[in-house]
C-alpha positions in Angstrom: -14.7 -3.7 17.6 -17.8 -6.0 17.9 -15.8 -9.1 16.7 -18.1 -9.8 13.7 -15.3 -11.3 11.7 -17.3 -12.7 8.9 -18.6 -9.2 8.2 -15.0 -7.9 8.5 -13.9 -10.3 5.7 -16.7 -9.0 3.4 -15.6 -5.4 4.1 -12.0 -6.2 3.4 -13.1 -7.5 0.0 -14.8 -4.2 -0.7 -11.7 -2.3 0.6 -9.5 -4.1 -1.8 -12.0 -3.5 -4.6 -11.9 0.3 -3.7 -8.2 0.4 -3.8 -8.0 -1.2 -7.2 -10.7 1.1 -8.5 -8.9 4.3 -7.1 -5.6 3.1 -8.5 -7.2 2.5 -11.9 -8.9 5.8 -12.0 -5.9 7.8 -10.8 -3.7 5.9 -13.3 -6.1 7.1 -16.2 -5.9 10.7 -15.1 -2.5 11.1 -13.7 -0.4 8.2 -15.0 0.7 6.4 -11.6 1.9 2.8 -12.0 -0.4 -0.3 -12.0 -1.1 -1.5 -8.4 1.1 -4.7 -8.8 4.1 -2.6 -9.7 3.4 -0.1 -6.8 3.2 -3.0 -4.4 6.2 -4.8 -5.7 8.3 -1.7 -5.7 7.8 -1.3 -1.8 7.4 -5.1 -0.9 9.5 -7.1 -3.3 9.2 -10.4 -1.2 10.7 -8.6 1.8 10.1 -5.9 4.4 11.5 -2.6 3.3 11.9 -1.3 6.9 14.4 -4.0 7.9 16.0 -4.6 4.4 19.4 -3.2 5.4 19.6 -5.8 8.3 18.9 -8.8 6.0 22.2 -10.7 4.7 22.5 -10.4 0.9 22.6 -14.4 0.5 19.0 -14.4 2.1 17.8 -11.7 -0.3 19.1 -13.6 -3.2 18.5 -17.1 -2.0 14.9 -17.0 -0.5 11.7 -16.4 -2.5 10.4 -14.4 0.6 12.4 -13.0 3.6 10.8 -12.9 6.9 10.5 -9.5 8.6 12.8 -8.9 11.6 11.4 -5.5 12.7 10.3 -6.7 16.0 12.1 -4.6 18.8 13.4 -2.3 16.1 12.4 1.2 15.1 11.0 0.0 11.9 13.1 2.3 9.6 16.3 1.3 8.0 19.5 2.8 9.5 21.5 2.4 6.2 19.3 3.6 3.5 21.8 3.0 0.6 22.3 -0.7 1.8 18.6 -1.0 2.2 17.8 0.2 -1.5 20.5 -2.2 -2.6 18.8 -5.1 -1.1 15.3 -4.1 -2.4 16.8 -3.7 -6.0 18.2 -7.2 -5.7 14.8 -8.6 -4.4 12.9 -6.9 -7.2 14.8 -9.1 -9.7 12.9 -12.1 -8.5 9.4 -13.4 -9.5 6.6 -11.0 -8.8 3.4 -12.6 -7.5 0.7 -12.9 -10.1 -2.6 -13.8 -8.3 -4.3 -12.5 -5.3 -3.5 -15.6 -3.3 0.2 -15.3 -4.3 0.2 -11.7 -3.0 -1.5 -12.6 0.1 0.8 -15.6 0.6 3.8 -13.3 0.2 2.7 -10.8 2.9 2.0 -13.8 5.2 5.5 -15.1 4.6 7.0 -11.9 5.2 4.9 -10.7 8.4 3.5 -13.9 9.9 6.0 -13.7 12.7 5.4 -10.0 13.5 1.6 -10.2 13.1 1.3 -13.4 15.2 2.2 -11.3 18.3 0.1 -8.2 17.4 -3.5 -8.1 18.3 -5.9 -7.7 15.5 -6.9 -4.3 16.8 -3.3 -3.1 16.2 -3.3 -4.5 12.7 -6.6 -2.8 12.1 -5.3 0.5 13.4 -2.2 0.2 11.1 -4.6 -0.3 8.1 -6.7 2.7 9.1 -3.7 4.8 9.5 -2.4 4.0 6.0 -5.9 5.0 4.6 -5.5 8.3 6.2 -2.0 8.7 4.9 -3.2 7.9 1.3 -5.9 10.6 1.8 -3.4 13.1 3.1 -0.9 12.6 0.1 -3.8 12.9 -2.4 -5.1 16.1 -0.8 -1.5 17.5 -0.8 -1.1 16.4 -4.5 -4.4 18.1 -5.4 -3.2 21.3 -3.6 0.1 21.4 -5.5 -1.6 20.7 -8.7 -4.3 23.4 -8.4 -1.4 25.9 -7.5 0.5 25.0 -10.6 3.4 23.5 -8.7 6.6 22.5 -10.6 6.6 19.1 -12.4 9.4 17.8 -9.9 7.2 18.5 -6.9 4.2 16.7 -8.4 6.4 13.6 -9.3 7.8 13.5 -5.7 4.2 13.7 -4.3 3.3 10.9 -6.6 6.0 8.7 -5.2 4.8 9.4 -1.7 1.3 8.5 -2.7 2.3 5.3 -4.3 4.2 4.4 -1.0 1.1 4.8 1.0 -0.9 2.9 -1.6 1.6 0.0 -1.2 1.2 0.1 2.5 -2.6 0.0 2.4 -2.4 -3.0 0.1 -0.2 -4.8 2.5 -2.3 -4.1 5.6 -5.4 -5.3 3.8 -3.8 -8.7 3.4 -2.3 -8.6 6.9 -5.7 -8.3 8.2 -7.1 -11.2 6.0 -4.2 -13.3 7.2 -4.7 -12.4 10.9 -8.3 -13.4 10.6 -7.5 -16.7 9.1 -4.7 -17.4 11.6 -6.5 -16.4 14.9 -10.3 -16.8 14.5 -11.3 -20.3 14.0 -15.1 -19.4 13.8 -14.4 -17.3 10.8 -12.5 -20.1 9.2 -15.2 -22.6 10.1 -17.9 -20.4 8.7 -16.2 -20.2 5.4 -15.4 -23.9 5.3 -19.1 -24.7 5.7 -20.8 -21.9 3.6 -18.2 -21.3 0.9 -16.2 -24.4 1.3 -12.9 -22.8 1.8 -10.3 -24.4 4.0 -8.2 -22.5 4.8 -9.4 -19.0 3.9 -8.4 -17.9 0.5 -7.8 -14.2 -0.3 -8.9 -14.6 -3.9 -12.3 -15.8 -2.7 -12.6 -13.1 -0.2 -12.2 -10.3 -2.8 -13.6 -12.1 -5.8 -17.3 -11.2 -5.3 -16.4 -7.7 -4.2 -14.5 -7.1 -7.4 -17.2 -8.6 -9.6 -19.8 -6.3 -8.0 -17.7 -3.3 -7.6 -18.2 -1.7 -11.1 -21.9 -1.9 -10.6 -21.9 -0.4 -7.2 -19.4 2.5 -7.9 -19.5 3.4 -11.5 
């Protein structure tokens, strides 16, 4: 809101650290998948919401497929076709570094994010955090009431989907700042010698300091 984009970048590093920490802790106690698997399952180099609109040759032929959700409802009309496209995409190489993940999100959503104001992207990010919180609360409620295993497993699936969305919007914000705000890019070029902004550098210090701050 106050357009302090350098501070926003630091907080995004902390947000990523919190997400990694949460997934690790919840994985230890409840056996959810690693964060990279959670993210790749929903974002395998393409947008899950328009997967059924993408031709098969693009899914198999391109490393990353650009989102075409602009002007659409943002949900697949043909779920069976959508899941087939996503299964095909998951066979390709999964990103292995933070910068590769960030680059993948940029490749998928750059066209969509370029026309969205940063406030809209930030609101999407906040919404996803709220949805993670809701799914976690509902899971705890089910667990405390000894719900059947099938219900708990279904709730875990929904929780993982919201975690994947939070993951993607963190990098969407990082990429938007790099794309639109030259002063942030110039600041990092001068003080951290980064040009262009690199997601790995943004989150590196936060991840190093995170265990000391939160454990």
